[in-house]
C-alpha positions in Angstrom: 160.5 99.6 119.2 157.5 97.4 120.3 155.0 96.8 117.2 151.3 97.2 118.2 149.1 93.9 118.1 147.4 93.1 115.1 144.3 92.2 117.1 144.5 95.5 119.0 141.0 97.1 119.0 140.1 100.9 120.2 138.1 101.2 123.1 134.4 102.4 122.9 135.3 105.6 124.5 138.2 105.7 122.1 136.2 105.2 119.1 133.6 107.7 120.3 135.9 110.6 120.7 137.7 109.8 117.3 134.4 110.0 115.4 132.5 112.3 117.8 131.3 114.5 114.7 130.0 111.6 112.6 128.1 110.4 115.8 126.9 114.1 116.3 125.7 114.3 113.0 123.9 110.6 113.5 122.1 112.1 116.8 119.1 113.9 115.1 118.3 110.6 113.2 118.5 108.6 116.1 116.5 110.7 118.3 113.8 110.8 115.4 113.9 106.8 115.4 113.8 106.7 119.2 111.0 109.4 119.9 108.6 108.6 117.1 109.3 104.9 116.6 110.6 103.1 119.4 109.1 105.0 122.3 105.3 104.4 120.9 106.0 100.7 120.7 104.7 100.5 124.2 101.4 101.2 122.9 101.2 97.7 121.7 100.4 96.8 125.1 96.8 98.1 124.4 96.2 95.0 122.5 96.2 92.8 125.8 94.3 95.4 128.0 90.7 96.5 128.1 91.8 100.0 127.6 89.5 102.8 129.2 90.4 106.3 128.9 89.2 107.2 132.5 91.2 104.3 134.0 94.6 105.3 132.0 96.9 103.2 130.2 98.5 101.4 133.2 95.5 100.6 135.3 93.3 99.1 132.5 92.6 95.7 132.9 94.9 92.9 131.5 92.8 90.7 129.1 95.7 88.9 127.3 94.7 87.4 124.0 91.0 88.2 124.3 91.0 91.0 121.6 92.9 88.5 118.9 90.3 85.7 119.7 87.4 88.1 119.2 89.1 89.5 116.0 89.7 85.9 114.7 86.1 84.5 115.4 84.9 87.9 113.8 82.8 86.9 110.5 84.5 89.8 108.7 88.0 88.5 109.1 87.9 86.2 106.3 86.6 89.3 104.1 88.9 91.7 105.4 91.9 89.2 104.8 90.6 88.3 101.3 90.4 92.1 100.3 93.5 92.8 101.6 95.5 90.1 100.0 93.8 90.3 96.7 94.9 94.0 96.4 98.2 93.2 97.7 98.4 90.5 95.1 97.4 93.1 92.2 100.0 95.4 93.3 102.6 92.9 93.3 101.6 91.7 89.8 100.5 95.0 87.9 101.9 97.9 90.2 105.5 96.6 91.1 106.9 95.7 87.9 105.5 99.1 86.1 108.6 101.0 87.4 111.0 98.4 86.2 109.5 98.3 82.9 109.5 102.2 82.5 113.0 102.7 83.7 113.9 100.0 81.2 112.5 101.9 78.6 113.5 105.3 79.6 117.2 103.8 79.6 116.9 102.9 75.9 116.1 106.4 75.1 119.0 108.3 73.6 117.3 111.7 73.0 118.2 113.4 76.1 115.7 116.2 76.0 112.8 113.8 75.2 114.1 111.3 78.1 114.0 114.3 80.8 110.5 115.6 79.6 108.9 112.1 80.1 110.7 111.6 83.5 109.2 115.2 84.4 105.7 114.1 83.4 105.6 110.8 85.1 107.0 112.3 88.5 104.5 115.0 88.8 101.5 112.8 90.0 103.9 111.8 92.9 103.1 115.2 94.3 99.4 115.4 93.8 97.7 114.6 96.9 95.6 111.6 97.1 92.2 113.8 97.9 93.2 115.2 94.7 93.5 111.9 92.7 90.4 110.5 94.4 88.5 113.8 93.2 89.8 113.4 89.8 88.5 110.0 89.7 85.2 110.8 90.6 84.8 113.7 87.9 86.1 111.4 85.4 84.1 108.3 86.1 81.0 109.7 87.6 77.4 109.1 85.7 76.8 112.6 86.1 78.6 114.0 83.2 81.8 112.2 83.6 83.9 112.0 80.4 84.5 108.3 80.4 80.4 107.4 81.1 79.6 110.2 78.4 81.9 108.2 75.8 80.4 104.8 77.0 76.9 106.2 76.4 77.7 107.7 73.1 78.9 104.8 71.6 77.1 102.0 73.3 74.0 103.7 74.7 74.8 102.6 78.2 76.7 103.6 81.2 78.9 102.0 84.1 78.4 102.9 87.9 82.4 102.7 88.3 82.5 103.9 91.8 79.3 101.8 93.3 80.1 98.3 91.9 82.4 95.8 93.1 83.7 94.6 90.1 85.4 97.9 89.4 86.9 99.1 92.6 90.2 96.9 92.5 91.2 98.0 88.8 90.5 101.6 90.0 92.7 101.2 92.7 95.6 99.4 90.9 95.3 102.1 87.8 95.5 105.3 90.6 98.5 103.4 92.1 100.3 102.9 89.1 99.4 106.4 87.6 100.4 108.3 90.8 103.3 106.5 91.9 104.9 104.7 89.0 107.3 107.4 87.9 108.5 107.9 91.3 109.5 104.4 91.5 111.4 104.5 88.5 113.9 106.9 90.1 115.8 103.8 92.0 115.9 101.7 89.1 117.4 104.4 86.8 120.0 105.4 89.3 121.0 101.6 89.5 121.1 101.5 85.5 123.0 104.5 85.6 126.0 102.5 86.9 126.3 99.8 84.3 129.3 100.0 82.3 128.6 101.1 78.6 131.5 98.9 77.5 129.4 96.0 78.2 126.8 97.2 75.8 129.7 97.8 73.3 130.9 94.1 73.7 127.6 92.9 73.1 126.9 94.7 69.9 130.3 93.5 68.5 129.0 89.9 69.8 125.8 90.4 67.5 123.4 90.8 70.6 120.3 92.7 69.7 118.6 95.3 72.0 116.4 92.7 73.7 119.5 90.6 74.4 121.3 93.5 75.9 118.6 94.2 78.3 117.8 90.4 79.1 121.7 89.7 79.8 123.3 93.2 80.8 120.5 95.6 81.8 118.3 93.3 84.0 121.2 91.6 86.1 122.5 94.9 86.9 119.2 96.0 88.8 118.5 92.6 90.2 119.6 93.2 93.5 117.8 96.2 93.8 114.6 94.3 92.5 114.9 91.6 95.2 115.5 94.0 97.9 112.5 96.4 97.0 110.2 93.1 96.6 111.3 92.1 100.1 110.5 95.6 101.6 107.1 95.6 99.4 106.5 91.8 101.0 106.3 93.5 104.5 103.4 95.8 103.4 101.2 93.0 102.2 98.9 93.7 104.8 98.9 97.5 104.2 97.3 98.8 101.2 97.2 102.5 102.0 94.4 103.8 104.2 94.0 107.2 102.5 93.4 105.9 99.0 90.9 103.2 99.8 88.6 105.3 102.4 88.6 107.9 99.8 86.7 105.6 97.3 85.0 103.3 100.1 81.2 103.4 100.2 78.2 101.1 101.2 77.9 99.7 97.9 81.6 98.4 97.5 82.5 97.9 101.1 82.2 94.0 100.3 85.3 94.3 98.4 87.1 97.5 99.5 87.0 96.8 103.2 90.5 96.2 104.4 92.5 96.1 107.6 93.7 99.6 107.3 90.1 101.2 107.1 88.8 98.4 109.6 91.3 99.5 112.1 90.2 103.3 111.6 86.5 102.7 112.0 87.0 100.3 115.1 89.6 102.5 116.7 88.3 106.4 115.6 84.8 106.0 115.2 83.7 103.3 117.5 86.3 103.8 120.4 87.5 100.2 120.5 91.1 101.3 121.0 92.4 97.8 122.4 90.5 95.9 119.8 92.1 98.0 117.0 95.5 97.8 118.4 95.2 94.2 118.5 94.4 93.9 114.8 97.2 96.6 113.9 99.7 94.5 115.7 98.4 91.2 114.1 99.6 93.3 110.8 102.7 94.2 111.8 103.7 90.6 113.1 102.6 89.3 109.6 104.7 91.8 107.9 107.8 91.2 109.9 107.4 87.3 109.2 107.0 88.0 105.6 110.0 90.1 105.4 112.3 87.7 107.2 110.7 84.7 105.1 111.5 86.4 102.0 114.9 87.7 103.0 115.7 84.3 104.1 114.5 82.8 100.6 116.4 85.4 98.5 119.5 84.3 100.3 119.0 80.8 99.9 118.8 81.5 96.4 122.1 83.2 96.3 120.9 87.0 95.8 121.6 89.6 98.3 119.1 90.1 101.1 118.5 93.1 103.4 121.0 91.9 105.7 
């Protein structure tokens, strides 16, 4: 009897027929990305047109790179770039490591009830609307009866305009981000830590390794690939700081440090009707994000780490 060739591969139709139920399960997700992610990408053509609603999308005048030239020549470009990059840098330095630290601390807790209680308490803020978070920030920091300024006035005799000064805007944003999302971010790292073989810790104890040594040589290497992947994804959002959070705290007194690309796109596109110009700004952000993701992924693989692909 003739044996089948080892290089034999089923045809596409045969594969589709064999795995038809798996592809059927894949269909809703594929349709979602097709309809809501890929089809709207045609809208980037607005960045190269002088779009006018009464002439329509296809009949608007083609202007090429005119909007990009106008944006880069805008005196506010460097202010927007500085504010966006500084907020992203602070997020990378303070917010990104926070879930890792909390996950490491929770992993060392042996009392199950206490561990579950802490996890629940730090997860809850993730489900609170950013509008509520901004309102809570105002209530705590306002000079009109806010508890923080009340304590400052009691012990120092002075108050601070936290919400109306440029010095405090970035710290407030970072503290908000850590309080709201830090607990939720620990889920991924705790899941990665759950796969660490307990026997490694027992062997380390026999060899005389203390807690810090175990964390450094066993725990951190176990989640290193997860940290790198999340860092690569974070780099893709360097020019995105979260529109809602910043918009809710933005005012004329702190605009010099608070205005970023996200809020600028909103004001130019929605409030002033510069649809093509705001699309050009958004496309610029997206291109930079893709470049940073590809560059960070390539750098990670060059140092022997696993990347996204």
